matplotlib code that plots the C-alpha trace (Angstrom):
import matplotlib.pyplot as plt

x = [-8.6, -6.0, -2.4, 0.1, 3.6, 6.7, 9.5, 11.8, 9.4, 10.6, 7.0, 6.4, 3.6, 0.9, 1.0, 4.5, 4.0, 3.5, 6.7, 8.6, 7.3, 8.1, 11.6, 12.2, 10.9, 13.2, 16.2, 15.4, 14.8, 18.2, 19.9, 18.1, 20.5, 17.7, 15.6, 11.9, 10.9, 7.5, 6.1, 4.3, 1.4, -1.1, -4.7, -6.1, -7.1, -5.6, -2.1, -3.0, -4.6, -1.6, 0.9, -1.2, -1.5, 2.3, 2.7, 4.5, 4.0, 2.5, 1.5, -1.1, 0.5, -2.9, -3.2, -0.2, -1.9, -0.1, -1.9, -2.9, -0.1, -2.0, -1.6, 1.7, 3.4, 2.3, 3.5, 6.8, 9.8, 10.2, 13.9, 12.9, 10.5, 11.8, 11.3, 9.1, 10.5, 10.1, 7.3, 4.5, 3.2, 2.4, 4.6, 2.3, -0.8, 0.5, 0.7, 4.1, 4.7, 8.4, 7.7, 4.8, 6.8, 9.6, 7.2, 5.6, 9.0, 10.1, 7.0, 7.5, 11.1, 10.1, 7.2, 9.4, 12.1, 9.5, 7.9, 11.2, 12.2, 8.9, 9.3, 12.9, 11.6, 9.1, 11.7, 14.2, 11.5, 10.6, 14.3, 14.7, 11.6, 12.8, 16.0, 14.2]
y = [138.9, 139.6, 140.4, 138.0, 139.3, 137.1, 137.8, 138.6, 141.4, 143.6, 144.3, 147.2, 147.1, 149.6, 151.0, 152.4, 153.5, 157.1, 157.3, 155.5, 157.9, 160.9, 159.6, 158.9, 162.4, 164.1, 162.2, 163.2, 166.8, 166.9, 165.9, 168.4, 171.4, 173.7, 173.0, 172.6, 169.0, 167.8, 164.2, 163.2, 160.9, 159.5, 160.3, 158.6, 160.5, 157.9, 159.0, 162.7, 162.4, 160.6, 163.1, 166.0, 164.4, 164.2, 167.8, 166.7, 169.0, 167.0, 167.1, 165.0, 164.0, 163.7, 167.5, 167.6, 165.2, 162.0, 159.0, 155.9, 153.2, 150.9, 153.5, 154.8, 151.4, 151.2, 154.7, 154.6, 153.1, 149.5, 150.0, 152.8, 150.5, 148.5, 144.8, 143.4, 143.2, 139.4, 138.9, 138.7, 135.5, 137.1, 140.0, 141.1, 141.8, 143.0, 146.5, 146.4, 149.5, 149.6, 149.5, 151.9, 154.5, 154.3, 154.8, 157.8, 159.2, 158.8, 160.4, 163.4, 163.7, 163.9, 166.2, 168.7, 168.5, 169.1, 172.0, 173.5, 173.8, 175.5, 177.9, 178.7, 179.6, 182.0, 183.6, 184.0, 185.4, 187.9, 188.9, 189.3, 191.5, 193.5, 194.4, 196.0]
z = [166.9, 169.6, 169.0, 170.6, 169.9, 169.9, 172.3, 169.3, 168.3, 171.2, 172.1, 174.4, 177.0, 176.0, 179.6, 179.1, 175.5, 176.4, 178.3, 175.6, 172.9, 175.0, 175.7, 172.0, 171.1, 173.7, 172.4, 168.9, 170.0, 171.8, 168.6, 166.4, 167.0, 168.1, 165.0, 165.6, 165.9, 164.9, 165.0, 161.8, 162.0, 159.4, 159.8, 162.8, 165.9, 168.3, 167.3, 167.4, 170.8, 172.2, 170.8, 172.1, 175.5, 175.6, 174.4, 171.3, 168.3, 165.5, 161.9, 160.1, 156.8, 155.2, 155.4, 153.0, 150.6, 151.7, 150.3, 152.3, 152.5, 150.1, 147.4, 148.5, 148.2, 144.6, 143.6, 145.4, 143.5, 144.7, 145.4, 147.9, 149.9, 152.8, 152.9, 155.7, 159.2, 159.0, 161.5, 159.0, 157.4, 154.1, 153.1, 150.3, 152.4, 155.7, 157.2, 158.8, 161.0, 159.9, 156.2, 156.6, 158.5, 156.1, 153.1, 154.8, 155.6, 152.0, 150.7, 153.1, 152.1, 148.4, 149.2, 150.9, 148.2, 145.5, 147.3, 148.5, 144.8, 144.0, 147.0, 145.9, 142.4, 143.9, 146.1, 143.2, 141.0, 143.7, 144.1, 140.3, 140.2, 143.2, 141.4, 138.5]

ax = plt.figure().add_subplot(projection="3d")
ax.plot(x, y, z, "-o")
ax.set_aspect("equal")
plt.show()
């Protein structure tokens, strides 16, 4: 089945996709105040290969234990999920890139917050033990 985007979808020609991704990454990097910027992706080698070809540092969210979107949308609080972008005939069975990216971002944000607290506990425990 071929994909025939509507004009309202702001479809980008795959031939310029690499340039577009590189431009978006560079704009994000310029706004990061010198912090390291890494592009997260989910699982597939296509995304990894493209990011590596563009020399964009990347991280497979699966290596951190991120579940597939089908599971993620059921374990994420409903109020934290974005509604469909409006271009899908059936909102309950689609894989909208916008809603997926937001769900993965929300999972990552919670993952980092959870583990940051664990890391802080370890550091504080170490500091307390060092004072003895």
